[in-house]
N, C-alpha and C positions, 0 to 999 in steps of 0.2 A: 617418163611417168607412166604408171600403169593406169588403166581405165576401169578397174574394178574396185569397189569399196573394200572388199575383204583383203585384197592384196595391199591396199594402202594401209589398212589397219595393221597388218603384219609388218609392213615396212616401219610403222611407228614403233612397234614393239622392239624391232631390231635397233632402231634409232636411239631408243632410250638407253640401251646398253652402251652406246657410243658416247653418251653425254654423262660423264662421271659426276657424282655429287659435288666434287670440288669445283667444277665449272659453275655450278649454280651458286656456290658460296662466293665465287669470284664475282658474280654479278651483284651479289649483296654488297660486296666491298665497293664496287663501282658506285652504287647508290649512296653508300655512306660518305664517299668523297664529296658528292654533290647532293646534299639532302633535298634541295629544291626539286630534284628530278622525281621525287616520290610524290610531290604535290600535283594535283590536277586542278583544272578550272572549276571543278565542282566543289572545291574546298576540302577535299579529303586530307586527313593528316597522313604523315609518312607511315607506311605499313598498312594502310587501309585501301583495299581494292574497291573499285566502284562496281555496283551491280551491273551485270551484263545488259547492254543496250542503253545505259544511262551515262556513259562516259563521253566527254567532249574533248577532242584532241587539242593539244597545245602546239604541236609541231606540224602535223600534216594539214594541208589545206583541204577544203571540201572535196575537190576532185581527187586529190591524193588519198583522202580517207575512204572515198568510194572504192578506189582501186584496192587499198589495203584490205578492206572487208571482203571484197570479191575474191582476192587472192587467197586469203585465209580459208574461205569456204571451199575453194578448189583444192588447196594443198592438203587440208585435213577435213574431209567432209563428215557430216553427221551420219552415223549408222547405228545398227542395233547394238553394237558393242560399247558405244560411248559417245559423248558429245563431240561435235566438231570444234574447230578452232574458234569459230564465231561465238558459240555458246560458252566456250571456255575462256573467253575474254582476251584472246591473243592480240587482237588489234590494239587494245589498251596497253598491253605489254610492249608492243612495238613502238607506240607513240612515246611512252615513258623512256624507252631505251634510247630514243634519239637525243635525249638530254644528258646522257651519261658520258663519262670520259671515253668509253669505248666508241660511241658514235661520233665523237669529235676527233678520233684518231690519236688521243693522248696516250694510249697504251702501246703504240707502235712507233717504230723508227720511220719518220715521214720526211726524210731529206732526200734530195736528188743525188744521183740520177735515178729515174724511174724506168726500169727496163722490163716491159710487160710481157715479153716473149720468153720468160724464164719458166722452167719446170715448176709445177704446182707445189712440189715439196719444198721449194725455197721460200714459200710464204707469199704474203700479199705484196704486190709490187706497184700498185697504182698510186697516183698522187691524190686521188679522191678519198676522202674519209667516208665512213658508212652513210652518214646523213646526206652528204652530197651525192653519193651513189644512188640513194633512194630518190632524191629529188629529181635528178636527171633521168634516171632509169624509168621512173613512172611516167614522166612527161614524154620521153622518147617512145615508150611502149604504147601509150595512149595515142600518140601521133601516128604510129605505124598501124594501129588498129583502125583509126579513123580513115587512113588512106586506103586500107584494104577492105574493110567491112562497113565503113561509114558510121561506126559507133566506137566509143571509148571501150576499154577492156571491161569495165564494170557493167556495161549495158549488153554485152554479148551473152549468148546462150551458154550453158555449162559445157556442152560438148565442144563448142568453139573455143572457150576459154582453156579447156584442157589441151586442145591441139596447139593453141598459141604458146602455152607454157612448155609443151613438148618441143616445139621448134626453138623456143628461147633457150631451153636447157642444152640443146644440141648445137647451138650457134647457127641454126638454119634461118633464123629471123634476125636480121641485122638492125641494131639500134644506132641512132645518129651519133651519140656522144659517149656511150659506155659499151663495153663488151657484153653481149647478151648473156652468155653463160655465167659470167662473173656476177652480174646483177641477180640472175635467178638463183645461183648458189647461195648468195648472201641472204636473199629473201627466204629461201627454204630453211637455211640454218637458223635464222632468227625466229621463224614461225615455230620450228620444233623446240627451240629454247623456251619460247613463251608458253608452249603447250605443257612442257614438263617442269618449268621452274616453280619455285615456291609461290603460292597464291598472293603473297604480300606485294608481288611485283606486277600484279594486274592479270596475268594469265592463270591457267589451271584452276579456274574458279571451283570452289567446293572440293578441290583436290581430286577432280574427276579423273584426270590422267593417271594419278598415282593409284587411285582405287582400281582402275582398269588393269593396271599392271601388278598390283599387289605390293607396291613400293611403300616402305614404312615412313618415308619423309624424314623429318628431323627428330625422330624418336632417339632418346639418349642411349638406349641399349637394345640392340637386337642381334648381338654377337652369337647367341645360342642358335640362331637360325641360318647363319652363313653356310654351315656345312650340311644343310638339308636341302639339296637341289630337288626341283620338281615338286616341292611341297608349298602350298599357298600359305603365306604369312597370315595368321589368324586375326591380328589386330589392325585396326584402321590407321591411316597415316596421320601424322601430326605436322602442322606448319611451324615455321620458325617462331611465330608469335604465340604459339600454344594452341591454336585452333585444332580441333580434332575432327577427323573425317569418319 
């Protein structure tokens, strides 16, 4: 992990290229399979994101929620180029995501044997589904932070949190029940998904990430701009539900 805001923002720009639009459509499909995943404890109807700061999690416990919010603030911080993951509502996206078929492992082959020392290109090899990995990983990381610093992750200073994540990413910080780098990779991947996904899934509020990148969103036709590299798209983005940015 880099420790400078500008390099993080550039990292996000590159990351957006690696998350094709079809993957975001796939997330919409997952929600469609389980419509209840789009409901929140605030009573919002499917397709309605909650205003930032007003969402109450349905999967994460209070201590887990504190970690999720702190982690989002570290991974995509606020800066002069755009809002951070907290302002963009990424924690809400993550909580909703925990009730999708993806988080329950229903989209993967999840039968034994589980041989975890295989090359990464062979795909996910653990018996834990994402929601289990989050639950165990957060608890293990908080326990490690309490042992080392006397505080849970969310209570640490920003510089210490960045260092903890750097050690987690490099497997230098060992967790009791889950591989550190696997947990970090899943967290980072899901945070980026929430930041760039359509706003109806909780993150990317007001299409801020799309505006920052000049991404048109779900506009029906922008083919005439595909062959015009390095030119900023002049029209604002459009969400799946027709909201315009």
